[in-house]
PDB file of N, CA, C, O and CB in Angstrom:
ATOM      1  N   MET A   1      14.092 -27.499 -43.612  1.00  0.00           N
ATOM      2  CA  MET A   1      12.635 -28.104 -43.410  1.00  0.00           C
ATOM      3  C   MET A   1      12.668 -29.044 -44.431  1.00  0.00           C
ATOM      4  O   MET A   1      11.672 -29.754 -44.564  1.00  0.00           O
ATOM      5  CB  MET A   1      11.318 -27.076 -43.553  1.00  0.00           C
ATOM      6  N   ALA A   2      13.900 -29.238 -45.406  1.00  0.00           N
ATOM      7  CA  ALA A   2      13.758 -30.208 -46.761  1.00  0.00           C
ATOM      8  C   ALA A   2      13.831 -31.484 -46.129  1.00  0.00           C
ATOM      9  O   ALA A   2      13.591 -32.496 -46.788  1.00  0.00           O
ATOM     10  CB  ALA A   2      15.003 -30.063 -48.020  1.00  0.00           C
ATOM     11  N   LEU A   3      14.094 -31.539 -45.083  1.00  0.00           N
ATOM     12  CA  LEU A   3      13.783 -33.164 -44.035  1.00  0.00           C
ATOM     13  C   LEU A   3      12.525 -33.696 -44.618  1.00  0.00           C
ATOM     14  O   LEU A   3      12.528 -34.649 -45.398  1.00  0.00           O
ATOM     15  CB  LEU A   3      13.409 -32.926 -42.030  1.00  0.00           C
ATOM     16  N   LEU A   4      11.381 -33.039 -44.214  1.00  0.00           N
ATOM     17  CA  LEU A   4      10.430 -33.326 -43.949  1.00  0.00           C
ATOM     18  C   LEU A   4       9.725 -33.869 -44.928  1.00  0.00           C
ATOM     19  O   LEU A   4       9.316 -35.022 -44.791  1.00  0.00           O
ATOM     20  CB  LEU A   4      10.023 -32.543 -43.451  1.00  0.00           C
ATOM     21  N   PRO A   5       9.471 -33.183 -46.022  1.00  0.00           N
ATOM     22  CA  PRO A   5       9.259 -33.637 -47.485  1.00  0.00           C
ATOM     23  C   PRO A   5       9.597 -34.919 -47.872  1.00  0.00           C
ATOM     24  O   PRO A   5       8.982 -35.936 -48.193  1.00  0.00           O
ATOM     25  CB  PRO A   5       9.946 -32.867 -48.354  1.00  0.00           C
ATOM     26  N   THR A   6      11.176 -34.457 -47.706  1.00  0.00           N
ATOM     27  CA  THR A   6      11.924 -35.749 -48.377  1.00  0.00           C
ATOM     28  C   THR A   6      11.547 -37.171 -47.353  1.00  0.00           C
ATOM     29  O   THR A   6      11.518 -38.313 -47.810  1.00  0.00           O
ATOM     30  CB  THR A   6      13.881 -35.415 -48.408  1.00  0.00           C
ATOM     31  N   ALA A   7      11.294 -36.851 -46.004  1.00  0.00           N
ATOM     32  CA  ALA A   7      10.552 -38.195 -45.349  1.00  0.00           C
ATOM     33  C   ALA A   7       9.497 -38.414 -45.721  1.00  0.00           C
ATOM     34  O   ALA A   7       9.306 -39.612 -45.930  1.00  0.00           O
ATOM     35  CB  ALA A   7      10.326 -38.276 -44.043  1.00  0.00           C
ATOM     36  N   LEU A   8       8.530 -37.660 -45.946  1.00  0.00           N
ATOM     37  CA  LEU A   8       7.384 -38.025 -46.205  1.00  0.00           C
ATOM     38  C   LEU A   8       7.249 -38.573 -47.775  1.00  0.00           C
ATOM     39  O   LEU A   8       6.303 -39.352 -47.893  1.00  0.00           O
ATOM     40  CB  LEU A   8       6.555 -36.907 -45.840  1.00  0.00           C
ATOM     41  N   ILE A   9       7.822 -38.388 -48.723  1.00  0.00           N
ATOM     42  CA  ILE A   9       8.057 -38.816 -50.058  1.00  0.00           C
ATOM     43  C   ILE A   9       8.348 -40.192 -49.782  1.00  0.00           C
ATOM     44  O   ILE A   9       7.769 -40.927 -50.582  1.00  0.00           O
ATOM     45  CB  ILE A   9       9.173 -38.051 -50.849  1.00  0.00           C
ATOM     46  N   ALA A  10       9.145 -40.897 -48.802  1.00  0.00           N
ATOM     47  CA  ALA A  10      10.084 -41.912 -48.896  1.00  0.00           C
ATOM     48  C   ALA A  10       8.634 -43.030 -47.886  1.00  0.00           C
ATOM     49  O   ALA A  10       8.195 -44.145 -48.167  1.00  0.00           O
ATOM     50  CB  ALA A  10      12.060 -41.411 -48.027  1.00  0.00           C
ATOM     51  N   VAL A  11       8.388 -42.377 -47.079  1.00  0.00           N
ATOM     52  CA  VAL A  11       7.795 -42.990 -46.598  1.00  0.00           C
ATOM     53  C   VAL A  11       6.059 -43.200 -47.316  1.00  0.00           C
ATOM     54  O   VAL A  11       5.224 -43.942 -46.799  1.00  0.00           O
ATOM     55  CB  VAL A  11       8.080 -42.489 -45.390  1.00  0.00           C
ATOM     56  N   GLY A  12       5.792 -42.308 -48.672  1.00  0.00           N
ATOM     57  CA  GLY A  12       4.662 -42.322 -49.316  1.00  0.00           C
ATOM     58  C   GLY A  12       5.466 -43.698 -50.322  1.00  0.00           C
ATOM     59  O   GLY A  12       4.661 -44.555 -50.688  1.00  0.00           O
ATOM     60  N   ALA A  13       6.530 -43.858 -50.632  1.00  0.00           N
ATOM     61  CA  ALA A  13       7.286 -44.738 -51.725  1.00  0.00           C
ATOM     62  C   ALA A  13       6.663 -46.099 -51.257  1.00  0.00           C
ATOM     63  O   ALA A  13       5.893 -46.856 -51.848  1.00  0.00           O
ATOM     64  CB  ALA A  13       9.160 -44.693 -51.680  1.00  0.00           C
ATOM     65  N   VAL A  14       7.447 -46.205 -49.547  1.00  0.00           N
ATOM     66  CA  VAL A  14       7.184 -47.561 -49.231  1.00  0.00           C
ATOM     67  C   VAL A  14       5.499 -47.875 -49.018  1.00  0.00           C
ATOM     68  O   VAL A  14       5.180 -49.017 -49.351  1.00  0.00           O
ATOM     69  CB  VAL A  14       8.055 -47.884 -47.883  1.00  0.00           C
ATOM     70  N   HIS A  15       4.452 -47.051 -48.535  1.00  0.00           N
ATOM     71  CA  HIS A  15       3.197 -47.918 -48.451  1.00  0.00           C
ATOM     72  C   HIS A  15       3.125 -48.005 -50.178  1.00  0.00           C
ATOM     73  O   HIS A  15       2.509 -49.035 -50.449  1.00  0.00           O
ATOM     74  CB  HIS A  15       1.645 -47.095 -47.497  1.00  0.00           C
ATOM     75  N   LEU A  16       3.563 -47.245 -51.506  1.00  0.00           N
ATOM     76  CA  LEU A  16       3.232 -47.698 -52.891  1.00  0.00           C
ATOM     77  C   LEU A  16       3.515 -49.095 -53.145  1.00  0.00           C
ATOM     78  O   LEU A  16       2.966 -50.069 -53.659  1.00  0.00           O
ATOM     79  CB  LEU A  16       3.950 -46.923 -53.884  1.00  0.00           C
ATOM     80  N   ALA A  17       4.768 -48.743 -52.483  1.00  0.00           N
ATOM     81  CA  ALA A  17       5.335 -50.379 -53.032  1.00  0.00           C
ATOM     82  C   ALA A  17       4.589 -51.400 -52.085  1.00  0.00           C
ATOM     83  O   ALA A  17       4.767 -52.497 -52.614  1.00  0.00           O
ATOM     84  CB  ALA A  17       7.289 -50.682 -52.808  1.00  0.00           C
ATOM     85  N   ALA A  18       3.954 -51.539 -51.112  1.00  0.00           N
ATOM     86  CA  ALA A  18       3.381 -52.619 -50.352  1.00  0.00           C
ATOM     87  C   ALA A  18       2.349 -52.586 -50.955  1.00  0.00           C
ATOM     88  O   ALA A  18       1.935 -53.628 -51.462  1.00  0.00           O
ATOM     89  CB  ALA A  18       3.249 -52.592 -48.934  1.00  0.00           C
ATOM     90  N   GLY A  19       1.677 -51.468 -51.072  1.00  0.00           N
ATOM     91  CA  GLY A  19      -0.324 -51.367 -51.430  1.00  0.00           C
ATOM     92  C   GLY A  19      -0.537 -51.802 -52.888  1.00  0.00           C
ATOM     93  O   GLY A  19      -1.619 -52.203 -53.319  1.00  0.00           O
ATOM     94  N   LEU A  20       0.607 -51.687 -53.620  1.00  0.00           N
ATOM     95  CA  LEU A  20      -0.143 -51.645 -54.713  1.00  0.00           C
ATOM     96  C   LEU A  20      -0.111 -53.464 -55.661  1.00  0.00           C
ATOM     97  O   LEU A  20      -0.928 -53.934 -56.454  1.00  0.00           O
ATOM     98  CB  LEU A  20       0.595 -50.203 -55.614  1.00  0.00           C
ATOM     99  N   PRO A  21       1.045 -53.987 -55.173  1.00  0.00           N
ATOM    100  CA  PRO A  21       0.726 -55.498 -55.159  1.00  0.00           C
ATOM    101  C   PRO A  21      -0.653 -56.536 -54.526  1.00  0.00           C
ATOM    102  O   PRO A  21      -1.102 -57.611 -54.925  1.00  0.00           O
ATOM    103  CB  PRO A  21       1.840 -55.902 -54.472  1.00  0.00           C
ATOM    104  N   ALA A  22      -0.927 -55.888 -53.700  1.00  0.00           N
ATOM    105  CA  ALA A  22      -1.842 -56.112 -52.596  1.00  0.00           C
ATOM    106  C   ALA A  22      -3.472 -56.016 -53.328  1.00  0.00           C
ATOM    107  O   ALA A  22      -4.525 -56.653 -53.304  1.00  0.00           O
ATOM    108  CB  ALA A  22      -1.515 -54.852 -51.309  1.00  0.00           C
ATOM    109  N   LEU A  23      -2.876 -54.737 -53.994  1.00  0.00           N
ATOM    110  CA  LEU A  23      -4.149 -54.260 -55.135  1.00  0.00           C
ATOM    111  C   LEU A  23      -4.516 -54.842 -56.196  1.00  0.00           C
ATOM    112  O   LEU A  23      -5.653 -55.175 -56.531  1.00  0.00           O
ATOM    113  CB  LEU A  23      -3.993 -53.131 -55.743  1.00  0.00           C
ATOM    114  N   LEU A  24      -3.205 -55.009 -56.915  1.00  0.00           N
ATOM    115  CA  LEU A  24      -3.217 -55.596 -58.163  1.00  0.00           C
ATOM    116  C   LEU A  24      -3.542 -57.151 -58.624  1.00  0.00           C
ATOM    117  O   LEU A  24      -4.099 -57.744 -59.549  1.00  0.00           O
ATOM    118  CB  LEU A  24      -2.075 -55.322 -58.522  1.00  0.00           C
ATOM    119  N   ALA A  25      -2.634 -57.519 -57.030  1.00  0.00           N
ATOM    120  CA  ALA A  25      -2.818 -59.180 -57.398  1.00  0.00           C
ATOM    121  C   ALA A  25      -2.916 -59.982 -56.297  1.00  0.00           C
ATOM    122  O   ALA A  25      -2.009 -60.814 -56.264  1.00  0.00           O
ATOM    123  CB  ALA A  25      -1.632 -59.829 -58.194  1.00  0.00           C
ATOM    124  N   PRO A  26      -3.892 -60.054 -55.133  1.00  0.00           N
ATOM    125  CA  PRO A  26      -4.032 -60.177 -54.143  1.00  0.00           C
ATOM    126  C   PRO A  26      -3.875 -61.954 -54.007  1.00  0.00           C
ATOM    127  O   PRO A  26      -3.765 -62.371 -52.854  1.00  0.00           O
ATOM    128  CB  PRO A  26      -5.212 -59.387 -53.811  1.00  0.00           C
ATOM    129  N   GLU A  27      -3.867 -62.599 -54.711  1.00  0.00           N
ATOM    130  CA  GLU A  27      -3.950 -63.799 -54.823  1.00  0.00           C
ATOM    131  C   GLU A  27      -2.033 -64.638 -55.022  1.00  0.00           C
ATOM    132  O   GLU A  27      -1.662 -65.788 -54.785  1.00  0.00           O
ATOM    133  CB  GLU A  27      -5.120 -63.892 -56.159  1.00  0.00           C
ATOM    134  N   PHE A  28      -1.340 -63.554 -55.481  1.00  0.00           N
ATOM    135  CA  PHE A  28      -0.124 -63.624 -55.045  1.00  0.00           C
ATOM    136  C   PHE A  28       0.662 -63.225 -54.297  1.00  0.00           C
ATOM    137  O   PHE A  28       1.859 -63.448 -54.115  1.00  0.00           O
ATOM    138  CB  PHE A  28       0.274 -63.549 -55.517  1.00  0.00           C
ATOM    139  N   VAL A  29      -0.240 -62.453 -53.739  1.00  0.00           N
ATOM    140  CA  VAL A  29       0.407 -61.896 -52.513  1.00  0.00           C
ATOM    141  C   VAL A  29       0.493 -62.881 -51.442  1.00  0.00           C
ATOM    142  O   VAL A  29       1.510 -63.366 -50.948  1.00  0.00           O
ATOM    143  CB  VAL A  29      -0.324 -60.704 -51.997  1.00  0.00           C
ATOM    144  N   CYS A  30      -0.883 -63.130 -51.122  1.00  0.00           N
ATOM    145  CA  CYS A  30      -1.227 -64.044 -50.565  1.00  0.00           C
ATOM    146  C   CYS A  30      -0.815 -65.239 -49.859  1.00  0.00           C
ATOM    147  O   CYS A  30      -0.916 -65.623 -48.694  1.00  0.00           O
ATOM    148  CB  CYS A  30      -1.658 -64.193 -51.089  1.00  0.00           C
ATOM    149  N   SER A  31      -0.169 -65.846 -51.244  1.00  0.00           N
ATOM    150  CA  SER A  31       0.355 -67.311 -51.158  1.00  0.00           C
ATOM    151  C   SER A  31       1.946 -67.414 -51.444  1.00  0.00           C
ATOM    152  O   SER A  31       2.531 -68.465 -51.707  1.00  0.00           O
ATOM    153  CB  SER A  31      -0.458 -68.253 -52.282  1.00  0.00           C
ATOM    154  N   ARG A  32       2.680 -65.832 -51.324  1.00  0.00           N
ATOM    155  CA  ARG A  32       3.675 -65.640 -50.724  1.00  0.00           C
ATOM    156  C   ARG A  32       3.955 -65.483 -49.488  1.00  0.00           C
ATOM    157  O   ARG A  32       5.069 -65.669 -48.998  1.00  0.00           O
ATOM    158  CB  ARG A  32       4.005 -64.998 -51.111  1.00  0.00           C
ATOM    159  N   LEU A  33       2.865 -65.095 -48.843  1.00  0.00           N
ATOM    160  CA  LEU A  33       3.116 -64.599 -47.081  1.00  0.00           C
ATOM    161  C   LEU A  33       2.621 -66.414 -46.328  1.00  0.00           C
ATOM    162  O   LEU A  33       2.023 -67.404 -46.748  1.00  0.00           O
ATOM    163  CB  LEU A  33       1.444 -62.717 -46.365  1.00  0.00           C
ATOM    164  N   PRO A  34       3.217 -66.058 -45.218  1.00  0.00           N
ATOM    165  CA  PRO A  34       2.992 -67.287 -44.097  1.00  0.00           C
ATOM    166  C   PRO A  34       1.546 -67.465 -43.902  1.00  0.00           C
ATOM    167  O   PRO A  34       0.757 -66.550 -44.137  1.00  0.00           O
ATOM    168  CB  PRO A  34       3.669 -66.971 -42.553  1.00  0.00           C
ATOM    169  N   GLN A  35       1.265 -68.352 -43.576  1.00  0.00           N
ATOM    170  CA  GLN A  35      -0.296 -68.622 -43.625  1.00  0.00           C
ATOM    171  C   GLN A  35      -0.648 -67.546 -42.755  1.00  0.00           C
ATOM    172  O   GLN A  35      -1.180 -66.521 -43.182  1.00  0.00           O
ATOM    173  CB  GLN A  35      -0.885 -70.158 -43.090  1.00  0.00           C
ATOM    174  N   ARG A  36      -0.403 -67.717 -41.675  1.00  0.00           N
ATOM    175  CA  ARG A  36      -0.904 -66.712 -40.317  1.00  0.00           C
ATOM    176  C   ARG A  36      -0.860 -65.594 -40.305  1.00  0.00           C
ATOM    177  O   ARG A  36      -1.180 -64.986 -39.284  1.00  0.00           O
ATOM    178  CB  ARG A  36      -0.334 -66.784 -39.199  1.00  0.00           C
ATOM    179  N   TYR A  37      -0.258 -64.642 -41.965  1.00  0.00           N
ATOM    180  CA  TYR A  37      -0.354 -63.120 -42.353  1.00  0.00           C
ATOM    181  C   TYR A  37      -1.636 -63.494 -42.999  1.00  0.00           C
ATOM    182  O   TYR A  37      -2.783 -63.059 -42.897  1.00  0.00           O
ATOM    183  CB  TYR A  37       0.941 -62.307 -43.383  1.00  0.00           C
ATOM    184  N   ALA A  38      -1.081 -64.443 -43.699  1.00  0.00           N
ATOM    185  CA  ALA A  38      -2.450 -64.311 -44.948  1.00  0.00           C
ATOM    186  C   ALA A  38      -4.194 -64.633 -44.413  1.00  0.00           C
ATOM    187  O   ALA A  38      -5.246 -64.179 -44.862  1.00  0.00           O
ATOM    188  CB  ALA A  38      -2.091 -65.757 -46.339  1.00  0.00           C
ATOM    189  N   GLU A  39      -3.863 -65.861 -42.982  1.00  0.00           N
ATOM    190  CA  GLU A  39      -5.382 -65.912 -42.847  1.00  0.00           C
ATOM    191  C   GLU A  39      -5.865 -63.959 -42.082  1.00  0.00           C
ATOM    192  O   GLU A  39      -6.867 -63.275 -42.288  1.00  0.00           O
ATOM    193  CB  GLU A  39      -5.808 -67.635 -41.441  1.00  0.00           C
ATOM    194  N   ALA A  40      -4.813 -63.720 -41.357  1.00  0.00           N
ATOM    195  CA  ALA A  40      -4.979 -62.086 -40.546  1.00  0.00           C
ATOM    196  C   ALA A  40      -6.297 -61.469 -41.682  1.00  0.00           C
ATOM    197  O   ALA A  40      -7.528 -61.457 -41.655  1.00  0.00           O
ATOM    198  CB  ALA A  40      -2.985 -60.758 -40.666  1.00  0.00           C
ATOM    199  N   VAL A  41      -5.398 -61.074 -42.481  1.00  0.00           N
ATOM    200  CA  VAL A  41      -6.637 -60.242 -43.493  1.00  0.00           C
ATOM    201  C   VAL A  41      -7.402 -60.841 -44.082  1.00  0.00           C
ATOM    202  O   VAL A  41      -8.318 -60.134 -44.501  1.00  0.00           O
ATOM    203  CB  VAL A  41      -6.289 -59.471 -44.554  1.00  0.00           C
ATOM    204  N   GLY A  42      -7.481 -61.977 -44.358  1.00  0.00           N
ATOM    205  CA  GLY A  42      -8.579 -62.946 -45.059  1.00  0.00           C
ATOM    206  C   GLY A  42      -8.741 -63.113 -46.545  1.00  0.00           C
ATOM    207  O   GLY A  42      -7.873 -63.514 -47.321  1.00  0.00           O
ATOM    208  N   ASP A  43      -9.841 -62.788 -46.806  1.00  0.00           N
ATOM    209  CA  ASP A  43     -10.658 -63.656 -48.428  1.00  0.00           C
ATOM    210  C   ASP A  43      -9.515 -62.446 -49.268  1.00  0.00           C
ATOM    211  O   ASP A  43      -8.671 -61.696 -48.778  1.00  0.00           O
ATOM    212  CB  ASP A  43     -13.307 -63.322 -48.897  1.00  0.00           C
ATOM    213  N   ARG A  44      -9.935 -62.668 -50.689  1.00  0.00           N
ATOM    214  CA  ARG A  44      -9.509 -61.643 -52.094  1.00  0.00           C
ATOM    215  C   ARG A  44      -9.966 -60.643 -51.638  1.00  0.00           C
ATOM    216  O   ARG A  44      -9.300 -59.637 -51.390  1.00  0.00           O
ATOM    217  CB  ARG A  44     -10.111 -61.862 -53.659  1.00  0.00           C
ATOM    218  N   ARG A  45     -11.098 -60.760 -51.472  1.00  0.00           N
ATOM    219  CA  ARG A  45     -11.947 -59.092 -51.739  1.00  0.00           C
ATOM    220  C   ARG A  45     -11.232 -57.949 -50.160  1.00  0.00           C
ATOM    221  O   ARG A  45     -11.037 -56.740 -50.031  1.00  0.00           O
ATOM    222  CB  ARG A  45     -14.528 -59.433 -51.482  1.00  0.00           C
ATOM    223  N   GLU A  46     -11.087 -58.884 -49.453  1.00  0.00           N
ATOM    224  CA  GLU A  46     -10.269 -58.126 -47.745  1.00  0.00           C
ATOM    225  C   GLU A  46      -8.792 -57.502 -48.373  1.00  0.00           C
ATOM    226  O   GLU A  46      -8.374 -56.360 -48.563  1.00  0.00           O
ATOM    227  CB  GLU A  46      -9.705 -59.803 -46.080  1.00  0.00           C
ATOM    228  N   TRP A  47      -8.236 -58.880 -48.590  1.00  0.00           N
ATOM    229  CA  TRP A  47      -6.907 -58.091 -49.691  1.00  0.00           C
ATOM    230  C   TRP A  47      -6.909 -57.023 -50.468  1.00  0.00           C
ATOM    231  O   TRP A  47      -5.999 -56.219 -50.263  1.00  0.00           O
ATOM    232  CB  TRP A  47      -6.479 -58.824 -50.724  1.00  0.00           C
ATOM    233  N   ARG A  48      -7.708 -56.775 -51.342  1.00  0.00           N
ATOM    234  CA  ARG A  48      -7.815 -55.893 -52.097  1.00  0.00           C
ATOM    235  C   ARG A  48      -8.296 -54.437 -51.460  1.00  0.00           C
ATOM    236  O   ARG A  48      -8.008 -53.281 -51.767  1.00  0.00           O
ATOM    237  CB  ARG A  48      -8.583 -56.430 -53.028  1.00  0.00           C
ATOM    238  N   GLY A  49      -8.863 -54.811 -50.787  1.00  0.00           N
ATOM    239  CA  GLY A  49      -9.091 -53.382 -49.890  1.00  0.00           C
ATOM    240  C   GLY A  49      -8.390 -53.163 -48.938  1.00  0.00           C
ATOM    241  O   GLY A  49      -8.676 -52.035 -48.537  1.00  0.00           O
ATOM    242  N   PHE A  50      -7.344 -53.760 -48.115  1.00  0.00           N
ATOM    243  CA  PHE A  50      -5.909 -53.782 -47.881  1.00  0.00           C
ATOM    244  C   PHE A  50      -5.004 -52.868 -48.723  1.00  0.00           C
ATOM    245  O   PHE A  50      -4.637 -51.743 -48.385  1.00  0.00           O
ATOM    246  CB  PHE A  50      -5.469 -55.116 -48.068  1.00  0.00           C
ATOM    247  N   GLY A  51      -4.685 -53.520 -49.894  1.00  0.00           N
ATOM    248  CA  GLY A  51      -3.561 -53.018 -50.758  1.00  0.00           C
ATOM    249  C   GLY A  51      -4.621 -51.282 -51.192  1.00  0.00           C
ATOM    250  O   GLY A  51      -3.847 -50.334 -51.323  1.00  0.00           O
ATOM    251  N   ALA A  52      -6.035 -50.923 -51.375  1.00  0.00           N
ATOM    252  CA  ALA A  52      -6.211 -49.927 -51.958  1.00  0.00           C
ATOM    253  C   ALA A  52      -6.079 -48.990 -50.111  1.00  0.00           C
ATOM    254  O   ALA A  52      -5.536 -47.885 -50.123  1.00  0.00           O
ATOM    255  CB  ALA A  52      -7.773 -50.013 -53.114  1.00  0.00           C
ATOM    256  N   GLY A  53      -6.321 -49.251 -49.462  1.00  0.00           N
ATOM    257  CA  GLY A  53      -6.252 -48.491 -48.325  1.00  0.00           C
ATOM    258  C   GLY A  53      -4.553 -48.087 -47.981  1.00  0.00           C
ATOM    259  O   GLY A  53      -4.100 -46.973 -47.714  1.00  0.00           O
ATOM    260  N   VAL A  54      -3.934 -49.193 -48.075  1.00  0.00           N
ATOM    261  CA  VAL A  54      -2.090 -48.904 -48.202  1.00  0.00           C
ATOM    262  C   VAL A  54      -1.607 -48.090 -48.968  1.00  0.00           C
ATOM    263  O   VAL A  54      -0.565 -47.509 -48.665  1.00  0.00           O
ATOM    264  CB  VAL A  54      -1.235 -49.969 -48.652  1.00  0.00           C
ATOM    265  N   THR A  55      -2.327 -47.828 -50.285  1.00  0.00           N
ATOM    266  CA  THR A  55      -1.888 -47.268 -52.075  1.00  0.00           C
ATOM    267  C   THR A  55      -2.168 -45.701 -51.350  1.00  0.00           C
ATOM    268  O   THR A  55      -1.374 -44.771 -51.212  1.00  0.00           O
ATOM    269  CB  THR A  55      -3.358 -47.904 -53.976  1.00  0.00           C
ATOM    270  N   SER A  56      -3.422 -45.793 -51.006  1.00  0.00           N
ATOM    271  CA  SER A  56      -4.596 -44.309 -50.997  1.00  0.00           C
ATOM    272  C   SER A  56      -3.464 -43.465 -49.816  1.00  0.00           C
ATOM    273  O   SER A  56      -2.999 -42.346 -50.034  1.00  0.00           O
ATOM    274  CB  SER A  56      -6.892 -44.736 -50.073  1.00  0.00           C
ATOM    275  N   VAL A  57      -3.194 -44.249 -48.637  1.00  0.00           N
ATOM    276  CA  VAL A  57      -1.961 -43.631 -47.904  1.00  0.00           C
ATOM    277  C   VAL A  57      -0.697 -42.796 -48.561  1.00  0.00           C
ATOM    278  O   VAL A  57      -0.397 -41.610 -48.420  1.00  0.00           O
ATOM    279  CB  VAL A  57      -1.352 -44.742 -47.277  1.00  0.00           C
ATOM    280  N   GLY A  58      -0.125 -43.737 -49.253  1.00  0.00           N
ATOM    281  CA  GLY A  58       0.437 -43.612 -49.563  1.00  0.00           C
ATOM    282  C   GLY A  58       1.081 -42.884 -51.137  1.00  0.00           C
ATOM    283  O   GLY A  58       2.134 -42.994 -51.765  1.00  0.00           O
ATOM    284  N   ILE A  59      -0.358 -42.026 -51.336  1.00  0.00           N
ATOM    285  CA  ILE A  59      -0.540 -41.751 -53.076  1.00  0.00           C
ATOM    286  C   ILE A  59      -0.513 -39.927 -52.140  1.00  0.00           C
ATOM    287  O   ILE A  59       0.169 -38.973 -52.514  1.00  0.00           O
ATOM    288  CB  ILE A  59      -2.657 -42.653 -54.372  1.00  0.00           C
ATOM    289  N   SER A  60      -1.461 -39.942 -50.924  1.00  0.00           N
ATOM    290  CA  SER A  60      -1.537 -38.705 -50.002  1.00  0.00           C
ATOM    291  C   SER A  60      -0.230 -38.410 -49.656  1.00  0.00           C
ATOM    292  O   SER A  60       0.126 -37.263 -49.924  1.00  0.00           O
ATOM    293  CB  SER A  60      -2.379 -38.880 -48.709  1.00  0.00           C
ATOM    294  N   LEU A  61       1.002 -39.523 -48.857  1.00  0.00           N
ATOM    295  CA  LEU A  61       2.070 -39.026 -48.591  1.00  0.00           C
ATOM    296  C   LEU A  61       2.547 -38.667 -49.285  1.00  0.00           C
ATOM    297  O   LEU A  61       3.077 -37.690 -48.757  1.00  0.00           O
ATOM    298  CB  LEU A  61       2.674 -39.444 -48.151  1.00  0.00           C
ATOM    299  N   VAL A  62       3.013 -38.700 -50.831  1.00  0.00           N
ATOM    300  CA  VAL A  62       3.922 -38.232 -51.741  1.00  0.00           C
ATOM    301  C   VAL A  62       2.944 -37.418 -52.305  1.00  0.00           C
ATOM    302  O   VAL A  62       3.657 -36.697 -53.003  1.00  0.00           O
ATOM    303  CB  VAL A  62       4.689 -39.224 -52.651  1.00  0.00           C
ATOM    304  N   THR A  63       1.628 -36.975 -52.514  1.00  0.00           N
ATOM    305  CA  THR A  63       1.270 -35.679 -53.042  1.00  0.00           C
ATOM    306  C   THR A  63       1.796 -34.764 -51.732  1.00  0.00           C
ATOM    307  O   THR A  63       2.563 -33.909 -52.175  1.00  0.00           O
ATOM    308  CB  THR A  63      -0.489 -35.550 -53.461  1.00  0.00           C
ATOM    309  N   ILE A  64       1.662 -34.653 -50.382  1.00  0.00           N
ATOM    310  CA  ILE A  64       2.110 -33.882 -49.494  1.00  0.00           C
ATOM    311  C   ILE A  64       3.414 -33.442 -49.468  1.00  0.00           C
ATOM    312  O   ILE A  64       3.736 -32.256 -49.552  1.00  0.00           O
ATOM    313  CB  ILE A  64       1.877 -34.350 -48.531  1.00  0.00           C
ATOM    314  N   GLY A  65       4.244 -34.459 -49.344  1.00  0.00           N
ATOM    315  CA  GLY A  65       5.760 -34.657 -49.639  1.00  0.00           C
ATOM    316  C   GLY A  65       5.796 -33.400 -50.604  1.00  0.00           C
ATOM    317  O   GLY A  65       5.938 -32.260 -50.160  1.00  0.00           O
ATOM    318  N   TYR A  66       5.664 -33.668 -51.887  1.00  0.00           N
ATOM    319  CA  TYR A  66       5.990 -32.695 -53.087  1.00  0.00           C
ATOM    320  C   TYR A  66       5.408 -31.443 -52.886  1.00  0.00           C
ATOM    321  O   TYR A  66       6.044 -30.421 -53.143  1.00  0.00           O
ATOM    322  CB  TYR A  66       5.500 -33.187 -54.445  1.00  0.00           C
ATOM    323  N   GLY A  67       4.180 -31.408 -52.422  1.00  0.00           N
ATOM    324  CA  GLY A  67       3.304 -29.888 -52.276  1.00  0.00           C
ATOM    325  C   GLY A  67       3.974 -28.947 -50.943  1.00  0.00           C
ATOM    326  O   GLY A  67       4.253 -27.750 -50.870  1.00  0.00           O
ATOM    327  N   LEU A  68       4.091 -30.107 -49.921  1.00  0.00           N
ATOM    328  CA  LEU A  68       4.946 -28.997 -48.714  1.00  0.00           C
ATOM    329  C   LEU A  68       6.210 -28.006 -48.781  1.00  0.00           C
ATOM    330  O   LEU A  68       6.510 -27.327 -47.799  1.00  0.00           O
ATOM    331  CB  LEU A  68       5.487 -29.825 -47.667  1.00  0.00           C
ATOM    332  N   PRO A  69       6.906 -27.957 -49.928  1.00  0.00           N
ATOM    333  CA  PRO A  69       7.961 -27.014 -50.237  1.00  0.00           C
ATOM    334  C   PRO A  69       7.659 -26.082 -50.663  1.00  0.00           C
ATOM    335  O   PRO A  69       8.376 -25.111 -50.423  1.00  0.00           O
ATOM    336  CB  PRO A  69       8.790 -27.298 -50.921  1.00  0.00           C
ATOM    337  N   ALA A  70       6.770 -25.948 -51.285  1.00  0.00           N
ATOM    338  CA  ALA A  70       5.792 -25.055 -52.288  1.00  0.00           C
ATOM    339  C   ALA A  70       4.649 -24.123 -51.328  1.00  0.00           C
ATOM    340  O   ALA A  70       4.043 -23.084 -51.592  1.00  0.00           O
ATOM    341  CB  ALA A  70       4.811 -26.267 -53.440  1.00  0.00           C
ATOM    342  N   LEU A  71       4.658 -24.709 -50.516  1.00  0.00           N
ATOM    343  CA  LEU A  71       3.712 -24.469 -49.518  1.00  0.00           C
ATOM    344  C   LEU A  71       4.463 -23.568 -48.066  1.00  0.00           C
ATOM    345  O   LEU A  71       3.718 -22.936 -47.316  1.00  0.00           O
ATOM    346  CB  LEU A  71       3.090 -26.057 -49.134  1.00  0.00           C
ATOM    347  N   LEU A  72       5.453 -23.601 -47.905  1.00  0.00           N
ATOM    348  CA  LEU A  72       6.031 -23.412 -46.746  1.00  0.00           C
ATOM    349  C   LEU A  72       6.888 -22.188 -47.403  1.00  0.00           C
ATOM    350  O   LEU A  72       7.337 -21.258 -46.733  1.00  0.00           O
ATOM    351  CB  LEU A  72       6.795 -24.768 -46.049  1.00  0.00           C
ATOM    352  N   ASN A  73       7.086 -22.357 -49.155  1.00  0.00           N
ATOM    353  CA  ASN A  73       8.418 -21.517 -49.793  1.00  0.00           C
ATOM    354  C   ASN A  73       6.918 -19.694 -49.631  1.00  0.00           C
ATOM    355  O   ASN A  73       7.346 -18.595 -49.276  1.00  0.00           O
ATOM    356  CB  ASN A  73       9.226 -22.458 -52.392  1.00  0.00           C
ATOM    357  N   GLY A  74       5.750 -19.864 -49.899  1.00  0.00           N
ATOM    358  CA  GLY A  74       4.991 -19.329 -49.899  1.00  0.00           C
ATOM    359  C   GLY A  74       4.892 -19.349 -51.708  1.00  0.00           C
ATOM    360  O   GLY A  74       3.990 -18.742 -52.284  1.00  0.00           O
TER     361      GLY A  74
END
């Protein structure tokens, strides 16, 4: 069962790595992407919302990944 917590932590880390830059520096992220991707999300405020959502998913996955072994082992 050790594979599941490891996978959750890894996926959570990917979400954090993708979400934090969009949350903290949306202009930088938007300027680095191809135009069609940048237009798909929208303006700066929408990029911050996207970053906040992805980051919160990452935090949740990492928290569950670290807490799952304690829950399963009693």
